[in-house]
RODO-2510 file (C-alpha; in nm, 4 decimals, decimal comma):
residues 89
     n   res          X          Y          Z
     1     m     2,0572    -3,2718     0,4174
     2     c     1,8585    -3,4705     0,6524
     3     a     1,6271    -3,1494     0,6934
     4     a     1,5913    -3,1124     0,3137
     5     l     1,4684    -3,4772     0,2951
     6     v     1,2505    -3,4554     0,6002
     7     g     1,0861    -3,1365     0,4499
     8     m     1,0351    -3,3296     0,1212
     9     w     0,8718    -3,5935     0,2828
    10     i     0,6549    -3,3720     0,4667
    11     d     0,5613    -3,1745     0,1543
    12     r     0,4869    -3,4831    -0,0482
    13     y     0,2891    -3,7022     0,1905
    14     h     0,1459    -3,4823     0,4607
    15     f     0,0578    -3,1400     0,3235
    16     p    -0,1079    -3,2013    -0,0276
    17     f    -0,2403    -2,8245    -0,0353
    18     i     0,1286    -2,7244    -0,0771
    19     r     0,1839    -2,9119    -0,3890
    20     a    -0,1387    -2,7383    -0,5089
    21     l     0,0017    -2,4197    -0,4081
    22     g     0,2998    -2,4928    -0,5682
    23     s     0,1177    -2,5648    -0,9063
    24     l    -0,0395    -2,2472    -0,8655
    25     v     0,2804    -2,0356    -0,8057
    26     n     0,4064    -2,2190    -1,1177
    27     e     0,1204    -2,1020    -1,3329
    28     y     0,1653    -1,7583    -1,2019
    29     h     0,5257    -1,7571    -1,3111
    30     r     0,4364    -1,9101    -1,6452
    31     t     0,1627    -1,6448    -1,6978
    32     l     0,4148    -1,3714    -1,6053
    33     k     0,6710    -1,5037    -1,8498
    34     t     0,4031    -1,5030    -2,1229
    35     i     0,2732    -1,1570    -2,0484
    36     g     0,6345    -1,0330    -2,0601
    37     t     0,7303    -1,1879    -2,3787
    38     l     0,4183    -1,0540    -2,5367
    39     l     0,4954    -0,7147    -2,4106
    40     l     0,8387    -0,7212    -2,5206
    41     l     0,7568    -0,8488    -2,8810
    42     m     0,4940    -0,5710    -2,8866
    43     l     0,6675    -0,2878    -2,7851
    44     t     1,0110    -0,3580    -2,9696
    45     p     0,8850    -0,2522    -3,2983
    46     v     0,7115     0,0413    -3,1541
    47     a     1,0323     0,1698    -2,9902
    48     l     1,2391     0,0975    -3,3086
    49     t     0,9907     0,2843    -3,5199
    50     a     0,9856     0,5767    -3,2956
    51     c     1,3526     0,5972    -3,2861
    52     f     1,3682     0,5707    -3,6687
    53     f     1,1253     0,8711    -3,7040
    54     w     1,3307     1,0556    -3,4553
    55     r     1,6443     1,0372    -3,6140
    56     i     1,4663     1,1397    -3,9547
    57     n     1,3003     1,4373    -3,8065
    58     h     1,5744     1,5394    -3,5679
    59     k     1,8080     1,8404    -3,6983
    60     p     2,1241     1,8809    -3,4668
    61     q     2,1256     2,2553    -3,3916
    62     g     2,4691     2,4225    -3,5041
    63     k     2,5954     2,1193    -3,7029
    64     c     2,5682     2,0170    -4,0622
    65     a     2,2699     1,8249    -4,1374
    66     e     2,5144     1,5825    -4,3722
    67     c     2,8127     1,5057    -4,1693
    68     g     2,7388     1,6612    -3,8157
    69     y     3,0368     1,8960    -3,8525
    70     n     3,0290     2,1695    -3,5689
    71     l     2,9400     2,4948    -3,7769
    72     t     2,9466     2,7391    -3,4952
    73     g     3,0873     3,0726    -3,6351
    74     n     3,0427     2,9702    -3,9921
    75     v     2,9430     3,2621    -4,2158
    76     s     3,0265     3,1267    -4,5608
    77     g     2,6990     2,9232    -4,5976
    78     v     2,8845     2,6295    -4,6890
    79     c     2,9917     2,3123    -4,4781
    80     p     3,3953     2,3269    -4,4840
    81     e     3,3862     1,9539    -4,4168
    82     c     3,1563     1,8081    -4,7038
    83     g     3,0443     2,1017    -4,8920
    84     t     2,7012     2,0974    -4,8296
    85     e     2,5189     2,4455    -4,8607
    86     i     2,3707     2,5571    -4,5173
    87     e     2,0631     2,7545    -4,4518
    88     p     2,1502     3,0796    -4,2800
    89     a     2,0438     3,0825    -3,8957
***
């Protein structure tokens, strides 16, 4: 505890450049937080839009497009789960 108090006293009264350095470090951290927040705010809508369009355009192979039922071996042309007509492969 004494060492901490002595360190604080030395920092405050004998090495003012350390205080200046501390303020620069604080400014640097504040700038990094701001940049990180802005990137998060900008990239979140882009990522959500990309996921949305991927899900719309992604057609699962060997599964019903409506219900996701596995159609392996189905030759009837109709999904047995939901009744959706299936294009032949």
